[in-house]
Z-matrix of the N, CA and C atoms (Angstrom, degrees):
N
C 1 1.461
C 2 1.448 1 112.02
N 3 1.332 2 115.10 1 126.62
C 4 1.464 3 119.95 2 -179.20
C 5 1.510 4 107.85 3 -92.39
N 6 1.318 5 113.61 4 130.83
C 7 1.540 6 121.26 5 -178.55
C 8 1.550 7 108.10 6 -89.72
N 9 1.333 8 117.91 7 98.21
C 10 1.422 9 120.25 8 176.29
C 11 1.433 10 109.69 9 -92.23
N 12 1.393 11 117.62 10 121.60
C 13 1.450 12 127.91 11 -175.26
C 14 1.503 13 110.48 12 -88.07
N 15 1.395 14 116.90 13 -37.73
C 16 1.430 15 120.91 14 -177.67
C 17 1.525 16 109.00 15 -159.30
N 18 1.262 17 119.91 16 140.58
C 19 1.502 18 119.07 17 172.99
C 20 1.469 19 110.31 18 -152.52
N 21 1.331 20 115.58 19 137.57
C 22 1.529 21 121.78 20 170.78
C 23 1.557 22 107.88 21 -135.74
N 24 1.233 23 116.85 22 -162.25
C 25 1.491 24 116.85 23 -179.18
C 26 1.534 25 113.59 24 -73.99
N 27 1.371 26 114.04 25 -10.49
C 28 1.453 27 115.73 26 -174.93
C 29 1.490 28 114.72 27 -115.08
N 30 1.386 29 118.46 28 -25.49
C 31 1.426 30 124.46 29 -169.52
C 32 1.483 31 109.19 30 -132.08
N 33 1.356 32 116.15 31 151.82
C 34 1.442 33 125.74 32 168.61
C 35 1.549 34 109.45 33 -132.51
N 36 1.270 35 118.39 34 114.42
C 37 1.477 36 122.65 35 177.55
C 38 1.515 37 108.52 36 -109.85
N 39 1.380 38 114.23 37 122.41
C 40 1.449 39 119.07 38 -169.18
C 41 1.499 40 108.12 39 -139.21
N 42 1.392 41 115.33 40 162.73
C 43 1.451 42 120.15 41 170.08
C 44 1.486 43 114.34 42 -93.06
N 45 1.298 44 120.85 43 114.79
C 46 1.435 45 122.88 44 175.24
C 47 1.470 46 112.73 45 -71.50
N 48 1.359 47 118.79 46 125.87
C 49 1.467 48 119.90 47 175.86
C 50 1.523 49 114.26 48 -72.29
N 51 1.333 50 117.35 49 152.60
C 52 1.484 51 118.94 50 178.72
C 53 1.532 52 110.78 51 -65.18
N 54 1.348 53 113.41 52 156.17
C 55 1.447 54 122.29 53 172.03
C 56 1.515 55 114.43 54 65.48
N 57 1.244 56 117.63 55 24.60
C 58 1.449 57 121.56 56 173.21
C 59 1.492 58 110.52 57 -128.33
N 60 1.371 59 116.97 58 127.03
C 61 1.514 60 118.39 59 -178.65
C 62 1.507 61 110.01 60 -67.91
N 63 1.425 62 114.06 61 150.12
C 64 1.413 63 119.41 62 -174.35
C 65 1.506 64 104.14 63 -72.20
N 66 1.309 65 116.79 64 -45.68
C 67 1.499 66 117.11 65 -179.68
C 68 1.611 67 106.36 66 -130.36
N 69 1.269 68 115.76 67 176.47
C 70 1.454 69 122.88 68 -172.29
C 71 1.544 70 108.59 69 -60.36
N 72 1.313 71 118.46 70 132.25
C 73 1.466 72 122.15 71 176.16
C 74 1.529 73 111.08 72 -128.96
N 75 1.313 74 120.11 73 -174.52
C 76 1.397 75 125.31 74 -173.67
C 77 1.561 76 109.95 75 -61.66
N 78 1.342 77 120.52 76 -22.52
C 79 1.440 78 125.11 77 178.30
C 80 1.537 79 112.96 78 -65.86
N 81 1.332 80 114.55 79 -25.79
C 82 1.409 81 122.76 80 -174.99
C 83 1.589 82 113.68 81 62.19
N 84 1.277 83 113.93 82 16.48
C 85 1.494 84 119.72 83 177.70
C 86 1.518 85 107.85 84 -69.86
N 87 1.374 86 117.97 85 155.05
C 88 1.429 87 119.22 86 174.81
C 89 1.559 88 111.22 87 -58.73
N 90 1.321 89 115.57 88 127.26
C 91 1.443 90 118.90 89 -177.66
C 92 1.488 91 111.89 90 -100.72
N 93 1.360 92 116.32 91 163.15
C 94 1.424 93 121.19 92 -174.36
C 95 1.517 94 114.43 93 -67.18
N 96 1.353 95 117.90 94 -38.12
C 97 1.466 96 121.72 95 175.40
C 98 1.525 97 113.54 96 -53.28
N 99 1.445 98 113.56 97 -47.81
C 100 1.459 99 119.72 98 179.89
C 101 1.488 100 112.10 99 -67.53
N 102 1.355 101 116.17 100 -38.71
C 103 1.510 102 120.80 101 177.32
C 104 1.493 103 109.50 102 -58.56
N 105 1.395 104 118.62 103 -46.40
C 106 1.440 105 121.48 104 -178.55
C 107 1.633 106 112.53 105 -66.45
N 108 1.285 107 111.92 106 -34.61
C 109 1.509 108 116.36 107 -179.23
C 110 1.602 109 107.29 108 -69.40
N 111 1.306 110 115.13 109 -44.31
C 112 1.445 111 120.86 110 177.77
C 113 1.489 112 114.17 111 -58.72
N 114 1.382 113 114.31 112 -40.99
C 115 1.391 114 124.93 113 -175.58
C 116 1.619 115 106.73 114 -67.34
N 117 1.349 116 114.94 115 -51.03
C 118 1.508 117 116.58 116 -178.67
C 119 1.555 118 110.77 117 -63.80
N 120 1.324 119 117.25 118 -42.37
C 121 1.444 120 122.92 119 177.28
C 122 1.552 121 109.19 120 -51.73
N 123 1.315 122 114.54 121 -52.51
C 124 1.540 123 116.26 122 -172.87
C 125 1.537 124 107.43 123 -72.52
N 126 1.334 125 118.23 124 -41.34
C 127 1.579 126 121.41 125 -174.93
C 128 1.473 127 108.41 126 -64.13
N 129 1.293 128 118.24 127 -40.92
C 130 1.527 129 122.53 128 -173.36
C 131 1.552 130 109.68 129 -98.12
N 132 1.262 131 118.18 130 2.83
C 133 1.390 132 118.84 131 179.50
C 134 1.561 133 115.49 132 52.82
N 135 1.311 134 111.64 133 45.74
C 136 1.497 135 118.40 134 -175.75
C 137 1.492 136 113.33 135 -79.82
N 138 1.266 137 123.63 136 129.89
C 139 1.480 138 124.68 137 -175.23
C 140 1.578 139 111.51 138 -78.66
N 141 1.315 140 116.81 139 -27.39
C 142 1.481 141 122.03 140 -176.84
C 143 1.517 142 110.96 141 -105.70
N 144 1.410 143 109.62 142 -167.91
C 145 1.468 144 114.81 143 175.00
C 146 1.525 145 112.66 144 -74.67
N 147 1.382 146 111.37 145 149.45
C 148 1.483 147 117.65 146 -178.41
C 149 1.532 148 104.42 147 -96.11
N 150 1.336 149 118.54 148 131.86
C 151 1.448 150 126.54 149 172.00
C 152 1.573 151 108.24 150 -83.05
N 153 1.324 152 120.61 151 127.40
C 154 1.375 153 124.10 152 171.09
C 155 1.565 154 109.33 153 -145.11
N 156 1.313 155 119.78 154 110.37
C 157 1.435 156 122.50 155 -174.48
C 158 1.529 157 112.55 156 -85.96
N 159 1.280 158 115.68 157 127.29
C 160 1.499 159 125.02 158 177.70
C 161 1.574 160 106.07 159 -86.55
N 162 1.301 161 118.87 160 117.22
C 163 1.509 162 120.35 161 -177.39
C 164 1.530 163 111.64 162 -113.54
N 165 1.359 164 115.13 163 -18.71
C 166 1.503 165 118.84 164 179.53
C 167 1.522 166 107.33 165 -153.28
N 168 1.287 167 116.45 166 168.32
C 169 1.530 168 122.43 167 -173.00
C 170 1.472 169 117.34 168 -131.40
N 171 1.231 170 118.14 169 157.73
C 172 1.507 171 123.17 170 164.97
C 173 1.482 172 109.56 171 -123.60
N 174 1.345 173 116.15 172 144.69
C 175 1.484 174 113.11 173 171.83
C 176 1.491 175 115.34 174 -60.38
N 177 1.293 176 117.20 175 153.40
C 178 1.445 177 123.30 176 -176.29
C 179 1.537 178 114.59 177 -46.12
N 180 1.351 179 117.60 178 -49.70
C 181 1.448 180 118.50 179 -177.46
C 182 1.469 181 117.69 180 -72.54
N 183 1.352 182 117.64 181 -15.79
C 184 1.374 183 126.03 182 -171.75
C 185 1.554 184 112.99 183 -91.82
N 186 1.332 185 118.49 184 134.29
C 187 1.360 186 123.44 185 179.02
C 188 1.555 187 113.88 186 -108.74
N 189 1.292 188 116.43 187 171.26
C 190 1.506 189 115.39 188 177.26
C 191 1.579 190 110.21 189 137.12
N 192 1.310 191 111.10 190 -169.31
C 193 1.460 192 121.28 191 -171.96
C 194 1.529 193 113.85 192 -79.44
N 195 1.337 194 114.52 193 137.26
C 196 1.438 195 121.27 194 178.51
C 197 1.586 196 108.85 195 -142.03
N 198 1.268 197 114.99 196 152.82
C 199 1.441 198 122.13 197 173.34
C 200 1.549 199 112.82 198 -117.23
N 201 1.312 200 117.37 199 134.38
C 202 1.468 201 122.74 200 175.37
C 203 1.512 202 110.59 201 -118.22
N 204 1.284 203 119.03 202 149.42
C 205 1.414 204 123.09 203 179.05
C 206 1.531 205 110.30 204 -95.30
N 207 1.355 206 117.44 205 134.41
C 208 1.480 207 117.06 206 178.18
C 209 1.548 208 115.28 207 -94.36
N 210 1.317 209 115.27 208 -1.42
C 211 1.470 210 119.10 209 172.23
C 212 1.584 211 107.62 210 -137.94
N 213 1.290 212 113.34 211 157.80
C 214 1.437 213 120.42 212 -178.25
C 215 1.509 214 111.25 213 -67.30
N 216 1.338 215 117.31 214 -30.97
C 217 1.519 216 121.08 215 176.46
C 218 1.574 217 108.16 216 -63.54
N 219 1.265 218 116.27 217 -45.42
C 220 1.446 219 121.92 218 -173.91
C 221 1.577 220 109.23 219 -69.84
N 222 1.343 221 114.94 220 -35.08
C 223 1.428 222 120.53 221 173.88
C 224 1.501 223 114.72 222 -59.23
N 225 1.373 224 111.78 223 -46.94
C 226 1.450 225 119.27 224 179.89
C 227 1.607 226 109.58 225 -63.56
N 228 1.268 227 117.28 226 -42.16
C 229 1.466 228 122.77 227 -177.84
C 230 1.497 229 110.96 228 -66.19
N 231 1.360 230 116.13 229 -43.98
C 232 1.410 231 120.87 230 179.78
C 233 1.552 232 112.54 231 -64.38
N 234 1.365 233 114.52 232 -41.19
C 235 1.483 234 122.38 233 175.97
C 236 1.462 235 110.27 234 -61.50
N 237 1.378 236 117.59 235 -38.08
C 238 1.426 237 120.66 236 177.22
C 239 1.595 238 114.27 237 -64.64
N 240 1.286 239 111.00 238 -36.97
C 241 1.594 240 119.23 239 175.67
C 242 1.585 241 106.95 240 -64.74
N 243 1.236 242 115.64 241 -40.30
C 244 1.552 243 119.25 242 179.29
C 245 1.549 244 107.93 243 -61.95
N 246 1.320 245 114.71 244 -50.97
C 247 1.514 246 116.92 245 178.91
C 248 1.485 247 113.99 246 -60.09
N 249 1.314 248 117.16 247 -34.19
C 250 1.490 249 123.06 248 -176.88
C 251 1.562 250 112.22 249 -91.86
N 252 1.344 251 115.42 250 4.64
C 253 1.461 252 123.16 251 173.89
C 254 1.568 253 108.81 252 63.36
N 255 1.368 254 118.99 253 28.36
C 256 1.422 255 122.75 254 172.24
C 257 1.555 256 108.15 255 -83.90
N 258 1.318 257 116.56 256 -32.98
C 259 1.486 258 123.38 257 178.68
C 260 1.521 259 109.13 258 -79.38
N 261 1.362 260 116.59 259 116.07
C 262 1.491 261 122.95 260 -179.45
C 263 1.502 262 113.82 261 -108.29
N 264 1.283 263 114.68 262 138.27
C 265 1.489 264 118.27 263 174.81
C 266 1.544 265 106.67 264 -131.09
N 267 1.381 266 111.25 265 136.60
C 268 1.427 267 117.53 266 170.38
C 269 1.521 268 113.54 267 -124.97
N 270 1.301 269 116.08 268 155.37
C 271 1.459 270 124.71 269 -171.84
C 272 1.499 271 108.10 270 -135.33
N 273 1.317 272 114.77 271 155.12
C 274 1.443 273 123.62 272 164.69
C 275 1.489 274 108.02 273 -110.59
N 276 1.309 275 116.67 274 146.42
C 277 1.431 276 124.75 275 -179.15
C 278 1.558 277 111.85 276 -144.65
N 279 1.303 278 117.04 277 143.06
C 280 1.443 279 119.88 278 169.95
C 281 1.484 280 106.88 279 -105.50
N 282 1.406 281 115.81 280 125.03
C 283 1.438 282 120.87 281 -177.09
C 284 1.487 283 109.38 282 -122.54
N 285 1.316 284 117.50 283 150.42
C 286 1.480 285 123.18 284 176.31
C 287 1.644 286 111.03 285 -69.80
N 288 1.282 287 112.86 286 145.63
C 289 1.497 288 122.57 287 175.98
C 290 1.505 289 110.08 288 77.97
N 291 1.339 290 116.37 289 165.88
C 292 1.447 291 122.65 290 179.27
C 293 1.473 292 112.72 291 -88.44
N 294 1.251 293 117.77 292 115.60
C 295 1.473 294 125.08 293 -173.29
C 296 1.549 295 108.97 294 -94.20
N 297 1.293 296 120.22 295 157.09
C 298 1.417 297 124.82 296 174.01
C 299 1.498 298 110.15 297 -54.91
N 300 1.452 299 118.74 298 158.90
C 301 1.420 300 121.44 299 178.25
C 302 1.527 301 118.78 300 -55.95
N 303 1.317 302 112.99 301 -36.24
C 304 1.401 303 119.78 302 178.08
C 305 1.453 304 111.02 303 -160.03
N 306 1.344 305 120.23 304 163.55
C 307 1.483 306 123.63 305 -178.88
C 308 1.399 307 115.27 306 -179.72
N 309 1.293 308 118.72 307 179.46
C 310 1.468 309 126.91 308 175.47
C 311 1.514 310 108.15 309 -135.77
N 312 1.309 311 111.64 310 135.41
C 313 1.504 312 117.57 311 176.25
C 314 1.631 313 109.46 312 -114.00
N 315 1.333 314 111.46 313 124.91
C 316 1.496 315 117.66 314 177.42
C 317 1.492 316 105.74 315 -124.44
N 318 1.360 317 116.30 316 123.89
C 319 1.466 318 123.49 317 176.00
C 320 1.525 319 110.75 318 -145.54
N 321 1.355 320 113.96 319 170.75
C 322 1.484 321 116.42 320 168.39
C 323 1.521 322 106.31 321 -111.96
N 324 1.358 323 114.61 322 123.76
C 325 1.413 324 122.82 323 -175.27
C 326 1.512 325 112.47 324 -109.10
N 327 1.340 326 116.32 325 135.57
C 328 1.457 327 125.52 326 -177.97
C 329 1.534 328 109.91 327 -119.74
N 330 1.313 329 118.80 328 128.20
C 331 1.436 330 118.09 329 176.70
C 332 1.511 331 111.78 330 -95.21
N 333 1.223 332 109.64 331 132.90
C 334 1.572 333 121.15 332 174.04
C 335 1.522 334 110.16 333 -98.08
N 336 1.363 335 112.85 334 90.97
C 337 1.431 336 118.04 335 -171.55
C 338 1.616 337 114.76 336 -64.93
N 339 1.322 338 113.81 337 -26.52
C 340 1.494 339 116.39 338 173.65
C 341 1.523 340 113.09 339 -61.21
N 342 1.296 341 117.19 340 -46.95
C 343 1.496 342 123.21 341 -178.70
C 344 1.551 343 111.31 342 -89.75
N 345 1.291 344 117.09 343 -14.56
C 346 1.383 345 120.84 344 -172.57
C 347 1.523 346 115.18 345 59.63
N 348 1.258 347 115.70 346 44.68
C 349 1.444 348 122.83 347 176.58
C 350 1.562 349 109.66 348 -132.08
N 351 1.314 350 113.52 349 160.80
C 352 1.491 351 123.24 350 177.73
C 353 1.389 352 111.89 351 -114.25
N 354 1.324 353 120.93 352 140.76
C 355 1.474 354 122.60 353 175.11
C 356 1.482 355 112.98 354 -138.24
N 357 1.296 356 118.04 355 160.00
C 358 1.480 357 123.30 356 176.93
C 359 1.523 358 106.67 357 -73.34
N 360 1.297 359 118.43 358 132.80
C 361 1.534 360 118.76 359 -172.44
C 362 1.579 361 103.47 360 -161.22
N 363 1.336 362 112.40 361 138.28
C 364 1.498 363 117.42 362 -178.79
C 365 1.532 364 111.89 363 -63.86
N 366 1.323 365 116.14 364 -20.35
C 367 1.482 366 121.65 365 179.54
C 368 1.528 367 113.47 366 -93.59
N 369 1.382 368 117.52 367 5.24
C 370 1.402 369 120.32 368 177.95
C 371 1.447 370 114.56 369 -83.54
N 372 1.396 371 116.65 370 -172.87
C 373 1.436 372 126.77 371 -179.67
C 374 1.478 373 110.90 372 -95.11
N 375 1.356 374 115.08 373 135.76
C 376 1.411 375 124.70 374 -178.77
C 377 1.462 376 107.19 375 -56.64
N 378 1.410 377 115.97 376 127.99
C 379 1.455 378 123.28 377 -177.80
C 380 1.609 379 107.57 378 -136.87
N 381 1.332 380 111.32 379 133.87
C 382 1.467 381 114.62 380 -177.74
C 383 1.510 382 109.49 381 -146.74
N 384 1.387 383 113.57 382 150.62
C 385 1.471 384 121.23 383 -179.16
C 386 1.572 385 105.92 384 -151.45
N 387 1.316 386 117.41 385 159.83
C 388 1.464 387 123.38 386 166.81
C 389 1.487 388 108.60 387 -123.23
N 390 1.344 389 115.49 388 153.27
C 391 1.462 390 121.80 389 -179.99
C 392 1.425 391 111.41 390 -142.74
N 393 1.316 392 118.47 391 160.56
C 394 1.468 393 128.09 392 174.30
C 395 1.572 394 110.31 393 -135.29
N 396 1.283 395 115.95 394 134.32
C 397 1.465 396 122.29 395 175.94
C 398 1.536 397 108.39 396 -72.09
N 399 1.333 398 114.57 397 124.68
C 400 1.488 399 115.70 398 177.22
C 401 1.518 400 112.25 399 -97.82
N 402 1.360 401 114.12 400 -42.19
C 403 1.471 402 118.53 401 179.79
C 404 1.534 403 108.25 402 -158.66
N 405 1.364 404 112.33 403 160.00
C 406 1.562 405 116.79 404 -178.19
C 407 1.511 406 107.51 405 -141.59
N 408 1.371 407 116.01 406 120.19
C 409 1.470 408 124.85 407 -179.60
C 410 1.518 409 108.37 408 -143.58
N 411 1.300 410 115.13 409 144.50
C 412 1.444 411 123.42 410 171.45
C 413 1.587 412 115.54 411 48.93
N 414 1.361 413 114.06 412 38.32
C 415 1.435 414 124.28 413 -177.19
C 416 1.498 415 111.22 414 63.69
N 417 1.320 416 114.76 415 29.73
C 418 1.505 417 119.82 416 175.79
C 419 1.472 418 106.59 417 -124.52
N 420 1.270 419 118.83 418 139.48
C 421 1.473 420 126.26 419 177.05
C 422 1.560 421 111.21 420 -111.06
N 423 1.335 422 113.99 421 127.81
C 424 1.462 423 117.62 422 175.68
C 425 1.561 424 106.75 423 -96.12
N 426 1.320 425 117.76 424 120.40
C 427 1.437 426 120.90 425 -174.85
C 428 1.538 427 113.05 426 -123.59
N 429 1.295 428 117.61 427 143.11
C 430 1.413 429 123.49 428 171.15
C 431 1.548 430 109.78 429 -96.19
N 432 1.302 431 119.98 430 132.84
C 433 1.480 432 122.58 431 -170.84
C 434 1.523 433 108.72 432 -127.20
N 435 1.290 434 116.78 433 130.61
C 436 1.427 435 123.16 434 175.56
C 437 1.560 436 106.79 435 -113.49
N 438 1.306 437 115.37 436 117.64
C 439 1.434 438 122.27 437 -179.70
C 440 1.473 439 113.84 438 -75.45
N 441 1.280 440 121.68 439 129.23
C 442 1.477 441 123.40 440 173.20
C 443 1.581 442 109.11 441 -95.76
N 444 1.291 443 114.52 442 -25.84
C 445 1.529 444 122.47 443 178.95
C 446 1.556 445 102.38 444 -133.15
N 447 1.374 446 116.40 445 161.38
C 448 1.387 447 118.65 446 -177.09
C 449 1.547 448 111.70 447 -125.90
N 450 1.289 449 115.16 448 63.48
C 451 1.490 450 121.31 449 -177.50
C 452 1.539 451 109.47 450 -79.67
N 453 1.333 452 114.90 451 155.83
C 454 1.469 453 119.42 452 173.52
C 455 1.475 454 111.55 453 -65.06
N 456 1.325 455 114.92 454 132.02
C 457 1.465 456 124.48 455 178.15
C 458 1.521 457 112.91 456 62.98
N 459 1.313 458 117.81 457 13.24
C 460 1.479 459 123.41 458 -169.31
C 461 1.604 460 111.13 459 -50.74
N 462 1.360 461 114.41 460 -58.19
C 463 1.464 462 117.86 461 -172.05
C 464 1.516 463 107.37 462 -63.71
N 465 1.286 464 119.76 463 -39.61
C 466 1.461 465 121.48 464 -178.44
C 467 1.548 466 111.41 465 -61.94
N 468 1.249 467 115.84 466 -47.99
C 469 1.513 468 120.49 467 -178.41
C 470 1.482 469 111.99 468 -69.95
N 471 1.292 470 121.40 469 -42.81
C 472 1.399 471 122.48 470 -174.66
C 473 1.518 472 111.21 471 -67.35
N 474 1.310 473 117.65 472 -39.40
C 475 1.496 474 119.70 473 176.53
C 476 1.465 475 112.62 474 -73.11
N 477 1.312 476 116.17 475 -43.77
C 478 1.525 477 116.98 476 -176.28
C 479 1.524 478 112.62 477 -65.42
N 480 1.386 479 116.32 478 -33.33
C 481 1.437 480 121.87 479 -178.52
C 482 1.589 481 109.94 480 -67.22
N 483 1.321 482 114.52 481 -15.25
C 484 1.475 483 118.82 482 178.37
C 485 1.556 484 114.00 483 -106.76
N 486 1.333 485 112.34 484 15.34
C 487 1.486 486 120.24 485 -179.58
C 488 1.546 487 111.89 486 70.05
N 489 1.299 488 114.42 487 30.55
C 490 1.505 489 120.65 488 172.34
C 491 1.456 490 109.54 489 -124.15
N 492 1.339 491 118.39 490 57.59
C 493 1.567 492 118.79 491 -173.64
C 494 1.484 493 107.04 492 -65.04
N 495 1.336 494 112.54 493 154.10
C 496 1.449 495 116.97 494 178.51
C 497 1.547 496 109.08 495 -81.35
N 498 1.338 497 109.04 496 138.64
C 499 1.507 498 119.00 497 177.57
C 500 1.518 499 110.70 498 -52.58
N 501 1.311 500 115.38 499 127.83
C 502 1.549 501 120.93 500 172.62
C 503 1.508 502 108.91 501 80.09
N 504 1.309 503 127.65 502 6.33
C 505 1.449 504 122.91 503 -175.61
C 506 1.578 505 107.04 504 -80.86
N 507 1.264 506 114.74 505 108.32
C 508 1.482 507 122.48 506 -173.53
C 509 1.533 508 109.00 507 -69.39
N 510 1.207 509 122.17 508 -19.85
C 511 1.482 510 127.70 509 -173.22
C 512 1.499 511 111.21 510 -95.16
N 513 1.312 512 118.50 511 -41.89
C 514 1.479 513 121.82 512 -169.58
C 515 1.526 514 115.52 513 -120.38
N 516 1.342 515 114.13 514 4.15
C 517 1.522 516 116.67 515 178.88
C 518 1.552 517 106.18 516 -125.79
N 519 1.248 518 116.17 517 107.80
C 520 1.512 519 124.41 518 179.26
C 521 1.494 520 109.82 519 -62.40
N 522 1.399 521 123.10 520 -23.79
C 523 1.425 522 123.97 521 -179.30
C 524 1.538 523 112.66 522 -87.68
N 525 1.291 524 119.04 523 -2.48
C 526 1.472 525 123.18 524 -177.76
C 527 1.595 526 108.48 525 -66.35
N 528 1.289 527 116.77 526 139.53
C 529 1.469 528 121.69 527 177.22
C 530 1.500 529 109.99 528 -95.26
N 531 1.231 530 116.65 529 151.71
C 532 1.520 531 123.18 530 176.44
C 533 1.550 532 108.57 531 -59.32
N 534 1.262 533 117.39 532 128.18
C 535 1.437 534 123.93 533 179.97
C 536 1.504 535 116.18 534 95.45
N 537 1.334 536 114.57 535 -9.01
C 538 1.514 537 119.37 536 179.24
C 539 1.558 538 106.25 537 -76.05
N 540 1.349 539 113.41 538 145.17
C 541 1.446 540 118.63 539 -179.39
C 542 1.528 541 109.18 540 -101.07
N 543 1.284 542 116.16 541 139.57
C 544 1.490 543 117.15 542 -176.81
C 545 1.502 544 109.17 543 -66.96
N 546 1.312 545 113.24 544 138.53
C 547 1.477 546 120.08 545 -178.91
C 548 1.557 547 111.06 546 -94.46
N 549 1.256 548 114.23 547 71.66
C 550 1.489 549 122.49 548 178.65
C 551 1.474 550 104.41 549 -139.34
N 552 1.407 551 115.91 550 125.52
C 553 1.479 552 121.91 551 -174.53
C 554 1.487 553 113.52 552 -142.33
N 555 1.265 554 115.82 553 124.77
C 556 1.467 555 123.53 554 -177.92
C 557 1.501 556 105.27 555 -80.90
N 558 1.387 557 118.37 556 105.85
C 559 1.460 558 120.26 557 -170.10
C 560 1.511 559 110.65 558 -105.73
N 561 1.329 560 122.41 559 -17.81
C 562 1.441 561 118.84 560 -174.28
C 563 1.555 562 110.35 561 -150.61
N 564 1.333 563 114.14 562 143.91
C 565 1.377 564 119.12 563 171.36
C 566 1.592 565 109.96 564 -137.10
N 567 1.346 566 115.76 565 145.23
C 568 1.482 567 120.48 566 -179.57
C 569 1.555 568 106.20 567 -135.61
N 570 1.330 569 110.18 568 131.40
C 571 1.531 570 114.91 569 177.51
C 572 1.551 571 104.15 570 -161.33
N 573 1.368 572 112.11 571 169.19
C 574 1.427 573 122.16 572 177.04
C 575 1.575 574 108.71 573 -92.14
N 576 1.375 575 115.76 574 131.07
C 577 1.399 576 116.86 575 179.08
C 578 1.522 577 109.93 576 -57.35
N 579 1.368 578 120.30 577 131.71
C 580 1.496 579 121.25 578 -169.96
C 581 1.521 580 111.48 579 -71.88
N 582 1.320 581 118.69 580 -6.41
C 583 1.466 582 117.93 581 178.88
C 584 1.555 583 110.20 582 -114.86
N 585 1.339 584 115.52 583 -53.92
C 586 1.459 585 120.23 584 -178.30
C 587 1.557 586 114.99 585 -78.07
N 588 1.360 587 113.21 586 -20.00
C 589 1.526 588 121.64 587 -175.35
C 590 1.550 589 113.95 588 71.66
N 591 1.295 590 115.40 589 2.60
C 592 1.475 591 119.82 590 178.42
C 593 1.592 592 109.63 591 -64.79
N 594 1.329 593 114.33 592 135.96
C 595 1.432 594 119.22 593 177.61
C 596 1.562 595 109.36 594 -73.69
N 597 1.313 596 115.30 595 124.16
C 598 1.495 597 117.07 596 -175.79
C 599 1.522 598 108.22 597 -120.09
N 600 1.332 599 120.54 598 142.07
C 601 1.427 600 127.28 599 174.42
C 602 1.566 601 108.18 600 -132.76
N 603 1.227 602 111.23 601 130.32
C 604 1.479 603 120.67 602 176.96
C 605 1.526 604 113.21 603 -123.04
N 606 1.311 605 118.92 604 133.16
C 607 1.449 606 121.94 605 -177.73
C 608 1.506 607 114.20 606 -132.92
N 609 1.341 608 119.37 607 150.90
C 610 1.404 609 124.80 608 175.59
C 611 1.602 610 109.09 609 -120.61
N 612 1.314 611 113.65 610 149.38
C 613 1.495 612 116.71 611 171.17
C 614 1.515 613 107.57 612 -74.03
N 615 1.402 614 113.04 613 160.08
C 616 1.453 615 119.43 614 178.82
C 617 1.585 616 107.83 615 -69.01
N 618 1.355 617 114.83 616 148.97
C 619 1.431 618 119.30 617 178.04
C 620 1.524 619 113.98 618 -60.70
N 621 1.301 620 117.28 619 145.95
C 622 1.512 621 120.03 620 -179.38
C 623 1.478 622 108.11 621 -97.16
N 624 1.345 623 114.99 622 66.51
C 625 1.574 624 119.45 623 172.42
C 626 1.522 625 105.71 624 -151.66
N 627 1.372 626 109.78 625 172.87
C 628 1.482 627 116.17 626 -177.49
C 629 1.552 628 108.15 627 -70.74
N 630 1.370 629 115.93 628 139.71
C 631 1.480 630 130.38 629 5.95
C 632 1.568 631 110.86 630 -96.18
N 633 1.328 632 119.79 631 3.56
C 634 1.415 633 122.53 632 -173.95
C 635 1.548 634 110.83 633 -62.94
N 636 1.320 635 116.55 634 -35.21
C 637 1.485 636 122.64 635 -178.16
C 638 1.529 637 111.48 636 -67.40
N 639 1.352 638 118.74 637 -16.80
C 640 1.483 639 118.27 638 176.08
C 641 1.517 640 112.75 639 -66.09
N 642 1.331 641 116.76 640 -23.85
C 643 1.478 642 120.17 641 -175.65
C 644 1.551 643 112.40 642 -97.69
N 645 1.393 644 117.74 643 -2.23
C 646 1.444 645 117.37 644 -179.29
C 647 1.462 646 114.18 645 -86.26
């Protein structure tokens, strides 16, 4: 069942499920973009192909809120908002150890495409985020994160490099156990409607599963 948060003739705001790639990757598993196109085609009984523009991404294991453009004009305008930092995304994460109440991380991140990992490197792209500590229990910190840049694996690498690895992160947390789900969730997006110019904000509640439920 696809959780549609908002839809009009121009936009589709939905919740991406965990462990599904946003678009086709080397695994050839069914991806979220194809799922949505198939859903709309069947629901609306469309005879031809469905256009759905991908303007931002979430890592495969990460769930949460996303917006897709239903026209190429809207895709272009949303992409422009991302470039101009009008488009805002915030996340919640559960990280190991007790972190300071708030802070800002600035690094240069470089992607190793062969190993599909990201590392801090002087030749990388400038990457920054701010965070606030929301709660601390059982040596786990619940933090709210506002991205200032949108690099691949950015949150995961910037926190793990400072000894605050994300709970359940199979790639960047050596303490994670097999079967644990990464505790990173895209909970909020804010942008201007590409046609009406109205400022829109959409939010989701935190998942009701471990380790999120520790903080409820």
